[in-house]
C-alpha positions in Angstrom: 122.2 99.4 75.9 119.9 99.6 78.9 116.7 101.5 78.6 116.3 104.5 80.8 114.0 104.1 83.8 110.7 105.9 83.4 109.9 106.8 87.0 106.2 107.6 86.3 105.7 104.0 85.2 107.2 102.3 88.2 105.2 100.8 91.0 105.9 102.2 94.4 108.0 99.3 95.5 110.2 99.4 92.5 110.4 103.2 92.9 111.8 103.0 96.4 114.1 100.2 95.4 115.9 102.0 92.6 119.7 101.3 92.7 120.5 104.7 94.1 118.1 104.1 97.0 119.5 100.7 97.7 123.0 102.2 97.8 121.9 105.0 100.2 120.1 102.5 102.4 123.3 100.6 102.9 125.4 103.7 103.7 123.2 106.4 105.2 122.6 106.7 109.0 119.0 105.7 109.9 117.6 109.2 110.8 118.9 110.7 107.5 117.8 107.8 105.5 114.2 108.2 106.9 114.0 111.9 106.0 115.5 111.2 102.5 112.9 108.4 101.8 110.0 110.5 103.0 111.1 113.2 100.5 111.4 110.5 97.8 107.9 109.3 98.7 106.4 112.8 98.3 108.0 113.0 94.8 106.3 109.7 94.0 102.9 110.8 95.1 103.2 114.0 93.1 103.9 111.9 90.0 101.2 109.3 90.8 98.4 111.3 92.3 96.1 108.3 91.9 97.6 106.7 95.0 96.8 109.8 97.0 93.1 109.6 95.8 93.0 105.8 96.6 94.2 106.5 100.2 91.5 109.2 100.6 88.8 106.8 99.4 89.8 104.1 101.8 90.1 106.5 104.7 86.6 107.6 103.9 85.3 104.0 104.2 87.2 103.5 107.5 86.1 106.8 109.0 82.4 106.0 108.4 82.8 103.2 110.9 85.2 104.7 113.4 83.6 106.6 116.3 86.5 109.1 116.3 86.3 112.7 114.8 88.6 112.8 111.8 90.4 115.5 109.9 90.7 114.2 106.3 93.9 116.2 105.5 95.6 115.2 108.7 94.6 111.6 108.2 95.8 111.7 104.6 99.3 113.0 105.6 99.6 110.4 108.4 98.6 107.6 106.1 101.1 108.7 103.4 103.9 108.9 106.1 102.8 105.4 107.2 103.4 104.1 103.6 106.8 105.8 103.5 107.7 104.3 106.8 106.9 100.9 105.5 109.5 101.3 102.7 112.0 102.8 105.1 111.7 99.6 107.2 111.8 97.4 104.1 115.1 98.9 102.9 116.5 98.8 106.4 115.6 95.1 106.8 117.0 94.2 103.5 120.1 96.3 103.1 121.4 97.4 106.5 124.0 95.2 108.3 122.2 92.6 110.4 123.9 93.7 113.6 122.7 97.3 113.1 119.1 96.1 112.6 119.3 93.8 115.6 120.7 96.6 117.7 117.9 98.9 116.6 115.2 96.3 117.5 116.8 95.6 120.9 116.4 99.2 121.7 112.8 99.6 120.4 111.0 96.3 120.6 108.6 95.3 123.3 106.4 92.1 123.3 102.9 91.9 124.6 101.6 88.5 125.6 104.9 86.8 124.9 103.9 83.9 127.2 101.4 82.7 124.6 104.3 81.9 122.2 106.8 80.9 124.9 104.5 78.0 125.9 104.3 76.6 122.4 108.1 77.0 121.9 108.8 75.2 125.1 106.6 72.3 123.9 108.3 72.4 120.5 104.9 72.9 118.8 104.5 74.8 115.6 101.9 77.6 115.0 100.3 79.8 112.4 101.3 83.5 113.0 98.7 85.5 111.1 99.6 89.1 110.5 98.8 91.9 108.0 100.4 94.8 106.1 100.4 96.7 109.4 102.9 98.6 111.3 106.6 97.5 111.2 105.7 94.1 109.7 109.0 93.9 107.9 110.8 93.3 111.2 108.4 90.5 112.3 110.5 87.5 111.3 113.7 88.8 112.8 111.9 90.0 115.9 110.4 86.5 116.5 113.8 84.9 115.9 115.3 87.3 118.4 112.9 85.8 121.0 114.4 82.4 120.3 111.6 81.0 118.2 112.0 79.0 115.0 110.4 81.0 112.2 109.3 80.3 108.6 107.7 82.7 106.1 106.6 82.3 102.5 107.7 85.2 100.4 107.4 86.9 97.1 110.2 89.1 96.0 110.0 92.0 93.5 113.7 92.0 92.7 116.5 89.5 92.5 118.7 91.7 94.6 116.0 91.9 97.4 115.7 88.1 97.4 119.4 87.6 97.7 119.8 90.1 100.5 116.9 88.8 102.6 117.7 85.1 102.0 121.3 85.7 103.2 120.2 87.7 106.3 117.4 85.2 107.2 119.8 82.2 107.1 122.1 84.0 109.5 119.4 84.1 112.2 117.8 80.8 111.4 114.7 82.2 109.7 113.4 80.0 106.8 112.2 82.0 103.8 110.2 79.9 101.3 110.1 81.4 97.8 106.5 81.4 96.7 107.6 81.2 93.0 109.2 77.8 93.5 107.5 74.4 93.6 106.4 72.5 96.7 105.5 75.6 98.7 102.5 74.1 100.5 104.5 70.9 101.4 107.4 73.0 102.8 105.0 75.1 104.8 103.2 72.2 106.4 106.5 70.5 107.1 107.8 73.7 108.8 104.9 73.7 111.3 105.3 70.0 112.0 108.9 70.7 112.8 107.8 73.1 115.5 108.3 76.3 113.5 106.1 79.4 113.6 104.8 80.0 110.0 104.0 83.7 109.3 101.1 84.4 106.9 99.1 87.5 106.0 95.3 87.8 105.9 94.8 91.1 104.1 96.2 90.5 100.7 92.8 91.2 99.1 93.9 90.7 95.5 94.8 87.1 96.3 91.6 86.2 98.2 89.9 83.1 96.9 86.2 83.7 97.4 84.0 81.4 99.4 80.8 80.5 97.6 78.4 81.3 100.5 80.3 82.7 103.5 80.5 86.5 103.9 82.7 88.8 106.0 82.3 92.5 106.8 85.2 94.7 105.7 84.8 98.3 106.9 81.1 97.8 106.8 80.9 96.3 103.3 79.9 92.7 102.9 82.5 90.7 100.9 82.8 87.0 100.0 85.0 85.4 102.7 88.5 84.3 101.8 88.7 80.5 101.8 92.4 79.9 101.5 93.4 80.7 105.1 90.7 78.4 106.4 91.9 75.6 104.1 95.4 75.9 105.3 94.2 76.2 108.9 92.4 72.9 108.6 95.4 71.3 106.9 97.9 72.0 109.7 95.5 72.1 112.7 97.9 74.3 114.6 97.4 77.0 117.2 96.9 80.3 115.5 97.7 83.8 116.7 97.3 87.3 115.3 100.7 89.0 115.7 101.2 92.7 114.8 104.2 95.0 115.0 102.5 98.2 116.2 104.4 101.4 116.1 103.9 103.2 119.4 105.7 106.5 119.7 109.3 105.5 119.3 108.8 101.9 120.2 107.6 98.8 118.3 105.1 96.7 120.2 104.8 93.1 119.0 101.2 92.4 120.0 100.2 88.7 120.2 96.5 87.7 120.3 95.1 84.2 120.5 92.8 83.3 117.6 92.3 79.5 117.6 93.7 76.3 119.2 93.6 74.3 116.0 91.4 71.7 117.5 87.9 73.0 118.3 87.5 75.6 115.6 86.8 74.8 112.0 87.3 78.3 110.6 89.7 81.1 111.4 89.7 83.4 108.3 86.8 85.7 109.4 88.1 85.9 113.0 91.6 86.8 111.8 90.3 89.6 109.6 88.0 91.0 112.3 90.9 91.0 114.8 93.1 92.8 112.3 90.3 95.2 111.4 90.0 96.3 115.0 93.6 97.5 115.0 93.1 99.2 111.6 90.2 101.2 113.0 92.5 102.3 115.9 95.5 103.1 113.7 94.5 103.3 110.0 97.8 105.2 109.3 99.8 102.0 110.1 97.9 99.9 107.5 100.0 99.8 104.4 97.1 98.3 102.3 95.2 101.6 102.7 96.9 102.8 99.5 95.0 100.3 97.2 92.2 98.6 99.1 89.3 100.9 98.2 89.1 99.8 94.5 89.0 96.1 95.4 86.4 96.6 98.1 84.1 98.5 95.9 84.4 96.0 93.0 83.8 93.0 95.2 81.1 94.0 97.6 78.3 91.5 97.7 76.0 93.8 95.7 78.5 93.4 92.8 78.7 90.2 90.9 80.8 87.6 92.8 83.3 85.9 90.5 84.4 82.6 92.0 88.2 82.2 91.6 88.9 78.6 90.8 91.8 77.1 92.6 93.5 73.8 93.1 93.4 72.1 96.5 96.1 74.5 97.6 96.1 77.4 95.1 99.4 78.4 93.5 98.7 82.1 94.4 97.3 82.4 97.8 97.0 85.0 100.6 98.5 82.5 102.9 101.6 82.4 100.8 102.1 86.2 100.1 104.0 88.2 102.7 105.2 91.8 102.6 108.6 91.3 100.9 107.4 92.6 97.6 
């Protein structure tokens, strides 16, 4: 006999992916699904008020740096709705029919600085696409594939159903999803870039950062040990690297591409990638999904606190490079 689900004990990802929500995601029209999931999200926040307080703490850190007058209650609501929108997009990407998702993106997607990626694709060169838990990131692999690029992404999956749905959809459009729980992840990632594919990675999975012994990076005005995993991988592949974000702009999605490094002259890219992402977070903190849990990590790992060196192998098993948003 199956045990009843205790909603209060579920993480937010599992909460939104309960079977009833998966069923409705498959069958509801998009506008109605969005409203339904926002209501569902409000219920979750009422049950788990700690998440609300965590968002408030992180907003406080960000607003100390931003030169923009802020209303804490308005900011809190917009940030909560940004989290809910993230899960709406996650369910749409996983469970809606591919043609419906593609049609939606064709109507809403614009690309800024597309020529930067077109040049590499024409030369059949691979690249590192650095992104973050920002904006409509769930649509990034499909959006890149729709531009004609060969795309790879290393993923973790919270549920077996989510993995099956995404793997099937990705294969249809030629996107390679590499399961981070399987062996040979680093080898597959390096090979993908050598085959001329664009490998997507995230730079803001703080809980998976492997701290550098001496280098520091400013995160919302707090000095933290710099993550060393992205730099290690950057040196390994020596590929051109770009920050690529899916910014929500009114009713459109703008894929913003920014050059970070050519893979030849630079020896480090981690700090530059974070600072480029941080700039966008300051402009639109409500689109940063990590806002719901970052404050605790930042306060615990500021330089004033004891720095615990996380030992890793040459290429760590668990790594910010290898943890995308499909969780």
